[in-house]
Each structure stands twice: as structure tokens, then as C-alpha cells.
PLY file of the C-alpha trace (Angstrom):
ply
format ascii 1.0
element vertex 388
property float x
property float y
property float z
element edge 387
property int vertex1
property int vertex2
end_header
18.47 7.70 21.32
15.90 10.53 21.34
12.22 10.10 20.49
9.79 12.65 19.04
6.23 12.36 17.77
5.83 12.73 14.00
2.43 12.05 12.40
0.61 8.74 12.46
1.52 5.16 11.65
-0.19 1.78 11.40
0.81 -1.22 13.48
-0.69 -4.49 12.20
-0.97 -7.73 14.20
-2.37 -11.19 13.56
-5.56 -12.18 15.36
-6.55 -15.56 16.78
-10.33 -15.92 16.59
-12.36 -18.50 18.43
-15.38 -19.96 16.65
-17.66 -17.72 18.72
-15.65 -14.59 17.94
-15.44 -15.47 14.23
-19.22 -15.92 14.04
-19.78 -12.58 15.80
-17.32 -10.68 13.57
-18.75 -12.17 10.38
-22.28 -11.28 11.53
-21.08 -7.72 12.19
-19.57 -7.61 8.72
-22.87 -8.84 7.24
-24.66 -5.85 8.77
-21.98 -3.41 7.59
-22.07 -4.91 4.11
-25.85 -4.37 4.06
-25.36 -0.72 5.06
-22.79 -0.26 2.27
-25.11 -1.79 -0.33
-27.97 0.44 0.83
-25.68 3.46 0.41
-24.84 2.32 -3.13
-28.53 1.90 -3.94
-29.35 5.35 -2.52
-26.48 6.92 -4.47
-27.69 5.40 -7.74
-31.27 6.50 -7.02
-30.13 10.08 -6.35
-28.10 10.04 -9.58
-31.17 9.00 -11.61
-33.34 11.67 -9.98
-30.74 14.41 -10.51
-30.56 13.79 -14.25
-34.03 15.29 -14.81
-34.57 17.40 -11.69
-33.97 21.14 -11.61
-33.02 21.12 -7.93
-30.23 18.69 -7.25
-30.52 16.21 -4.39
-27.46 15.50 -2.25
-26.34 12.13 -0.95
-23.72 13.00 1.65
-22.79 11.44 5.01
-25.47 13.46 6.85
-28.30 12.05 4.69
-26.87 8.52 4.90
-26.54 8.80 8.70
-30.23 9.67 8.93
-31.01 6.69 6.72
-28.99 4.44 9.06
-30.76 5.85 12.14
-34.14 5.07 10.62
-33.05 1.59 9.57
-31.72 0.77 13.05
-34.96 2.01 14.58
-37.10 -0.25 12.39
-34.85 -3.35 12.11
-34.01 -5.38 15.21
-31.40 -7.36 13.24
-29.47 -4.19 12.49
-29.72 -2.98 16.11
-28.04 -6.18 17.29
-24.78 -4.87 15.84
-22.70 -1.97 17.13
-23.36 1.45 15.59
-19.66 2.41 15.36
-18.59 0.13 12.43
-21.87 0.88 10.61
-21.22 4.61 10.86
-17.63 4.13 9.73
-18.73 2.15 6.67
-20.80 5.20 5.70
-17.70 7.41 6.10
-15.74 5.02 3.86
-18.53 5.06 1.27
-18.72 8.86 1.29
-14.96 9.15 0.84
-14.98 6.67 -2.06
-17.92 8.43 -3.76
-16.36 11.88 -3.30
-13.12 10.67 -4.90
-15.00 9.31 -7.93
-17.03 12.51 -8.36
-13.90 14.63 -7.95
-12.17 12.71 -10.74
-15.18 13.28 -13.02
-15.22 16.99 -12.20
-11.48 17.22 -12.90
-12.12 15.62 -16.34
-9.51 12.95 -15.84
-9.25 10.26 -18.54
-11.45 7.22 -17.92
-8.48 4.96 -17.21
-7.31 7.30 -14.44
-10.66 7.80 -12.72
-11.68 6.06 -9.53
-14.89 4.11 -10.14
-18.10 4.78 -8.26
-18.69 2.49 -5.25
-20.19 -0.85 -6.19
-22.28 -3.49 -4.46
-20.30 -5.76 -2.13
-21.30 -9.34 -2.85
-21.23 -11.82 0.00
-18.97 -14.36 -1.71
-16.51 -11.79 -3.09
-16.07 -9.00 -0.52
-13.51 -9.55 2.23
-14.60 -8.47 5.74
-13.22 -5.14 6.95
-14.52 -3.35 10.07
-13.36 0.06 11.30
-13.70 1.16 14.92
-13.01 4.59 16.36
-11.74 5.10 19.91
-15.20 4.79 21.43
-15.77 1.42 19.74
-12.90 -0.64 21.17
-10.49 -0.98 24.08
-7.44 -3.03 24.97
-7.71 -4.95 28.22
-5.47 -7.73 29.44
-3.70 -7.93 26.10
-6.97 -8.66 24.27
-8.99 -6.52 21.87
-12.55 -5.81 23.05
-14.84 -4.53 20.29
-18.22 -2.85 20.68
-20.95 -5.47 20.88
-19.09 -7.72 23.30
-16.66 -9.23 20.76
-13.32 -10.25 22.30
-10.33 -11.04 20.04
-6.90 -12.44 20.91
-4.05 -10.37 19.46
-0.64 -11.87 18.65
1.56 -9.07 20.02
4.73 -9.31 17.93
5.80 -5.87 19.23
4.48 -3.17 21.49
2.43 -0.12 20.56
4.30 3.20 20.98
1.14 4.99 22.15
-2.58 4.45 22.73
-4.31 3.71 19.39
-6.91 6.14 18.07
-8.65 3.61 15.80
-8.44 0.00 14.67
-9.37 -1.88 11.53
-10.21 -5.59 11.81
-10.02 -7.40 8.46
-9.49 -10.77 6.78
-7.14 -11.34 3.86
-7.54 -13.67 0.89
-5.96 -16.55 2.82
-8.50 -16.36 5.62
-6.08 -14.78 8.12
-7.47 -12.13 10.44
-5.57 -8.95 11.34
-5.98 -5.88 13.55
-4.42 -2.67 12.23
-4.03 0.06 14.89
-3.49 3.77 14.12
-1.04 5.30 16.61
1.13 8.38 16.95
4.34 7.71 15.00
7.50 8.08 17.06
10.78 9.24 15.46
13.71 7.25 16.82
16.72 9.35 15.90
19.85 7.36 15.06
23.41 8.63 15.73
24.68 11.00 13.04
27.25 9.62 10.61
28.02 12.72 8.51
27.66 10.69 5.31
25.45 11.00 2.22
24.41 8.49 -0.43
22.93 8.72 -3.93
20.43 6.07 -5.05
19.43 5.25 -8.63
16.64 2.76 -9.39
16.95 0.15 -12.12
15.75 -3.23 -13.35
18.93 -5.30 -13.66
19.74 -4.08 -10.13
16.86 -2.76 -8.06
19.00 0.00 -6.52
22.48 1.20 -7.47
24.14 3.51 -4.96
27.34 5.50 -4.61
28.40 2.92 -2.00
29.18 -0.51 -3.45
28.33 -2.16 -0.13
24.76 -0.83 -0.25
23.72 -1.82 -3.78
20.48 -3.83 -3.87
20.58 -6.66 -6.44
17.44 -7.97 -8.10
16.18 -10.66 -5.68
13.91 -12.32 -8.32
11.40 -13.62 -5.77
8.66 -13.72 -8.40
10.80 -15.57 -10.93
11.71 -18.19 -8.35
8.05 -18.95 -7.61
6.72 -18.42 -11.16
6.45 -22.13 -12.05
4.58 -22.97 -8.83
2.22 -20.01 -9.23
1.51 -20.90 -12.88
0.70 -24.49 -11.82
-2.04 -23.32 -9.43
-3.36 -20.75 -11.91
-3.76 -23.48 -14.57
-5.54 -25.55 -11.96
-7.90 -22.64 -11.32
-8.58 -22.28 -15.05
-9.49 -25.97 -15.37
-11.83 -25.89 -12.38
-13.52 -22.56 -13.09
-17.30 -22.72 -13.16
-19.73 -20.87 -15.41
-20.62 -17.27 -14.63
-23.11 -16.78 -11.74
-22.55 -20.35 -10.60
-21.07 -21.09 -7.15
-17.40 -22.05 -7.08
-16.54 -25.68 -6.53
-14.44 -26.87 -3.59
-11.63 -27.75 -6.00
-11.59 -24.24 -7.46
-11.54 -22.63 -4.00
-8.68 -24.92 -2.99
-6.63 -23.98 -6.07
-7.41 -20.27 -5.60
-6.26 -20.42 -1.99
-3.01 -22.15 -3.01
-2.33 -19.50 -5.67
-3.10 -16.73 -3.18
-0.71 -18.30 -0.67
2.15 -18.26 -3.20
1.41 -14.65 -4.18
1.29 -13.58 -0.54
4.65 -15.21 0.14
6.22 -13.38 -2.84
4.84 -10.05 -1.60
6.16 -10.65 1.90
9.60 -11.62 0.59
9.78 -8.40 -1.45
8.66 -6.37 1.55
11.19 -8.04 3.84
14.04 -7.52 1.38
13.15 -3.85 0.88
12.85 -3.09 4.60
16.12 -4.77 5.54
17.98 -2.90 2.81
16.30 0.39 3.78
17.29 -0.08 7.42
20.93 -0.68 6.44
20.99 2.48 4.28
19.31 4.65 6.90
21.61 3.36 9.64
24.79 4.28 7.72
23.85 7.60 6.06
22.34 10.89 7.21
21.33 12.30 3.80
19.69 10.23 1.07
19.54 11.58 -2.50
16.87 9.34 -4.03
15.69 9.29 -7.63
11.99 10.23 -7.62
11.27 7.41 -10.03
7.69 6.45 -11.05
7.88 2.85 -12.33
4.26 2.77 -13.56
5.21 3.36 -17.21
7.31 0.17 -17.18
4.09 -1.86 -16.98
3.55 -1.22 -20.71
7.12 -2.01 -21.77
8.96 -5.22 -22.56
10.48 -5.05 -19.06
7.08 -5.18 -17.33
7.50 -8.60 -15.70
11.03 -7.98 -14.44
10.15 -4.47 -13.27
7.17 -5.78 -11.32
9.36 -8.45 -9.73
11.87 -5.78 -8.70
9.09 -3.94 -6.79
10.84 -0.58 -7.14
7.83 1.34 -5.84
7.57 -0.79 -2.68
11.31 -0.52 -1.98
11.25 3.25 -2.48
8.28 3.58 -0.11
10.03 1.44 2.51
13.16 3.61 2.22
11.26 6.89 2.65
9.26 5.55 5.61
12.37 4.17 7.29
14.20 7.48 6.82
11.33 9.41 8.39
11.13 6.98 11.28
14.80 7.48 12.13
15.05 11.20 11.40
17.12 11.01 8.22
16.82 13.58 5.42
15.49 12.37 2.06
16.16 14.46 -1.08
13.84 13.37 -3.93
15.59 14.14 -7.24
13.70 14.51 -10.52
14.83 11.68 -12.84
14.97 13.75 -16.06
18.35 13.39 -17.88
20.02 11.68 -14.90
21.42 9.01 -17.25
22.73 11.63 -19.70
24.53 14.02 -17.33
28.13 13.58 -16.21
28.51 13.48 -12.42
32.04 14.94 -12.62
31.71 17.95 -14.94
27.95 18.25 -15.44
28.09 17.96 -19.25
25.10 16.36 -20.94
25.33 13.75 -23.66
24.08 14.91 -27.03
22.05 11.75 -27.66
19.88 9.48 -25.52
21.82 6.46 -24.31
20.26 3.08 -25.24
19.67 0.59 -22.41
22.22 -1.77 -23.92
24.98 0.79 -23.30
25.98 0.13 -19.68
29.11 2.32 -19.54
28.92 6.10 -19.43
31.73 7.98 -21.21
31.74 11.75 -20.95
32.73 13.50 -24.19
33.73 16.64 -22.28
36.00 15.39 -19.48
36.55 11.80 -20.70
35.34 10.36 -17.39
34.37 6.68 -17.66
32.14 4.90 -15.13
29.30 2.36 -15.01
26.10 3.97 -16.22
24.06 3.39 -13.03
26.93 4.47 -10.76
27.19 7.72 -12.68
23.45 8.26 -12.27
23.71 7.64 -8.53
26.42 10.31 -8.28
24.24 12.69 -10.30
21.60 12.32 -7.56
24.12 13.60 -5.01
25.10 16.53 -7.20
21.51 17.59 -7.91
20.61 17.30 -4.21
23.41 19.74 -3.36
25.45 17.11 -1.52
29.21 16.75 -2.02
30.02 13.38 -3.70
33.31 13.21 -1.78
31.40 12.76 1.49
30.20 9.23 0.66
0 1
1 2
2 3
3 4
4 5
5 6
6 7
7 8
8 9
9 10
10 11
11 12
12 13
13 14
14 15
15 16
16 17
17 18
18 19
19 20
20 21
21 22
22 23
23 24
24 25
25 26
26 27
27 28
28 29
29 30
30 31
31 32
32 33
33 34
34 35
35 36
36 37
37 38
38 39
39 40
40 41
41 42
42 43
43 44
44 45
45 46
46 47
47 48
48 49
49 50
50 51
51 52
52 53
53 54
54 55
55 56
56 57
57 58
58 59
59 60
60 61
61 62
62 63
63 64
64 65
65 66
66 67
67 68
68 69
69 70
70 71
71 72
72 73
73 74
74 75
75 76
76 77
77 78
78 79
79 80
80 81
81 82
82 83
83 84
84 85
85 86
86 87
87 88
88 89
89 90
90 91
91 92
92 93
93 94
94 95
95 96
96 97
97 98
98 99
99 100
100 101
101 102
102 103
103 104
104 105
105 106
106 107
107 108
108 109
109 110
110 111
111 112
112 113
113 114
114 115
115 116
116 117
117 118
118 119
119 120
120 121
121 122
122 123
123 124
124 125
125 126
126 127
127 128
128 129
129 130
130 131
131 132
132 133
133 134
134 135
135 136
136 137
137 138
138 139
139 140
140 141
141 142
142 143
143 144
144 145
145 146
146 147
147 148
148 149
149 150
150 151
151 152
152 153
153 154
154 155
155 156
156 157
157 158
158 159
159 160
160 161
161 162
162 163
163 164
164 165
165 166
166 167
167 168
168 169
169 170
170 171
171 172
172 173
173 174
174 175
175 176
176 177
177 178
178 179
179 180
180 181
181 182
182 183
183 184
184 185
185 186
186 187
187 188
188 189
189 190
190 191
191 192
192 193
193 194
194 195
195 196
196 197
197 198
198 199
199 200
200 201
201 202
202 203
203 204
204 205
205 206
206 207
207 208
208 209
209 210
210 211
211 212
212 213
213 214
214 215
215 216
216 217
217 218
218 219
219 220
220 221
221 222
222 223
223 224
224 225
225 226
226 227
227 228
228 229
229 230
230 231
231 232
232 233
233 234
234 235
235 236
236 237
237 238
238 239
239 240
240 241
241 242
242 243
243 244
244 245
245 246
246 247
247 248
248 249
249 250
250 251
251 252
252 253
253 254
254 255
255 256
256 257
257 258
258 259
259 260
260 261
261 262
262 263
263 264
264 265
265 266
266 267
267 268
268 269
269 270
270 271
271 272
272 273
273 274
274 275
275 276
276 277
277 278
278 279
279 280
280 281
281 282
282 283
283 284
284 285
285 286
286 287
287 288
288 289
289 290
290 291
291 292
292 293
293 294
294 295
295 296
296 297
297 298
298 299
299 300
300 301
301 302
302 303
303 304
304 305
305 306
306 307
307 308
308 309
309 310
310 311
311 312
312 313
313 314
314 315
315 316
316 317
317 318
318 319
319 320
320 321
321 322
322 323
323 324
324 325
325 326
326 327
327 328
328 329
329 330
330 331
331 332
332 333
333 334
334 335
335 336
336 337
337 338
338 339
339 340
340 341
341 342
342 343
343 344
344 345
345 346
346 347
347 348
348 349
349 350
350 351
351 352
352 353
353 354
354 355
355 356
356 357
357 358
358 359
359 360
360 361
361 362
362 363
363 364
364 365
365 366
366 367
367 368
368 369
369 370
370 371
371 372
372 373
373 374
374 375
375 376
376 377
377 378
378 379
379 380
380 381
381 382
382 383
383 384
384 385
385 386
386 387
């Protein structure tokens, strides 16, 4: 098995934090959150001044870095923390602000624009600290952060190369993670000389030209829907008035609901990755429908489409193919359900979703609708259907 370097990848691991380490990390996050909020305040001030001024004032990373330098010089509390995560929070702010301004300049509709950065409130914002290579090191299997913070990493697998950066964060369940950025390594699998066409759907998440590799709808969300609804009703009953602190009962119900949602997400991710690995292992060329399931969110199939997690499965398939050196052909989905995979003739009318069998009026070929679409993917990608 040969290995080559191809881009970057993230490797995420659980962290075990002692009470001392947790206190230190949360204090570091408090300083970074203050820096972010100061950046937001400065950005809003500059916006107000620029509305009436003839000469525009900028609020880029250079100006914010000078602001941070002055603040660290005058505030001992801020100097107690490492400078690396505070500088990185400025980089994150600048990137978020630039994206919002770019969307405004491009005149995108309001619903498609990224919002301007907002204040991070202490009780709402989840901790997230970014460290570049000079702000951390791995020693004795433990993660040493700038400022003398030492964290225990649960090494579920090894890193393929030395990490260039790390992000330490906490999720909604209170679990801490370290996400390392490393050089991605391509692990080429043996060639099979086979190709496969893949069509996305709702009744079946993926229909392929190989019956053994079809992905049925796992319905993880439907299985846990009653339990999730129970905790959400509990949250609704225990919700407090606006700007009032949450009660212990509300926080308990919110954590239970978050735990169920997290389990559903992990089940979908696990199902998608296992299926993607099986497809990539058995086929060299993948003709994949370049399907964008976002529009389904406004249809009557929104709940079932979300449970199918087509976007997550497609992403897992593309990433797995790149990791193992397989070729992915993204096929435009237009008219894939109307074309005949055998003769190429196109139906004269749009087929309703209730019609599950495709019958060609030109060559009289009859096949299941989704199977025909999967074969169309192979044809459009320039692959010979007889190879699969």
C-alpha cells in the first residue's frame, strides 16, 4: 500500500481535563472571549464613524493586533493568558467580518448573507481556543498548551504527521476535544478495475448500479424522535423568562435533548462512513450525482430528507475516495431521472415521484427508476456500464 501527501486533514480526539486544567482553559477562554467582544465593539464603532466620515476608517487584523498589544500592556489580567489564542481569536473575527462584508458587496439576498460577528455571551458561547505551532507541543502523549496548561489526550489512533495547529473546544454536552491539523496522507488501495454509479434519494439514501452497495434509509432520527420530543417538551415547560438565568431543571432537560441529538448525528456519521469505505474499497471510479439536498428543506419530504443526511453521506464518500486515491466523477443532476441509460432518449414529461418504474418510449427498456438514474451517472461520467 503506497502513501502520498495530499492536502490537510483534521484528526479529533477526546480530552480528559483535571479540575486544575479545566479552570485554566476556561480562564483562557474568558480572556479570548473578552478580546472577541472588544473586536465586535470596535467594528461597530468604526461602522458608525464611517457612515458620516469622508475618509473611511479600516478595522482589519493589523489595527486589532495593535489594540490587543495596548490592552495586554495595560491589563495584568490579560497578560496572564497566552498571546497565541488571543491573536488567533482576532484572525477568526477578521475572517468572519470579511465574509459578511463580502456578502454585502456581492449583493446577496439577506437570507444567504453571513451575519456580522456578534457579542459572545458567557452563558451561551462554547469555549474554542486555537493554537498555532508555536503555542503547543506534544510531549509524553500529553498536550502542552502555552501558559503551562497540560491536557490528557485519549489517543484513539495515531497522527500521520506532526500537527501544524490545534483547536481545543467543548461541545454542548460538556465534552472537551482537541482537533489537530495535519498533512493528509493518501493510502492507495489495490485497483479493482470497476466503476459504480450512485443516485441519491429519500426512500433509499443511495441507489447504486451494484445491488450489494445500495444504502437503505437508516431512520436514526425517526427511531429517537419520541425520546427527543419528550425532552424538548420538558425544556418548554421549564423555560424561564427572557434575560433570566436558566433553572437547573431546564439545563438538565437541555443536556438530555442535546445528548439524544448528538447520538443521532454520530449514528448517521458512522453509517455514512462505513458505507463509503465499502464503496471505495470495491470500486476505482465513482460516478456520483452532484445533488444539493438543501431545497428539500422546504418540501413535504423535509423531515425524511434531513433524517437521510444525504449531504453528510456524500461528503463522507468524497473524503473517503480522496483518502484512498479513488476517482470521483460529480455528475450534474439535471434530467437524470428522465433519460434512458440504455439508449439516451429523454422522456417527454417530468416523471412524478409516485412513478417508481422507468419505461423508455424509444427502446422499451424497463427498470426501477433509481437504478436507471444510477446507470445514467455512469454514462454521463464516460464510464462503461458493463464494467460494474
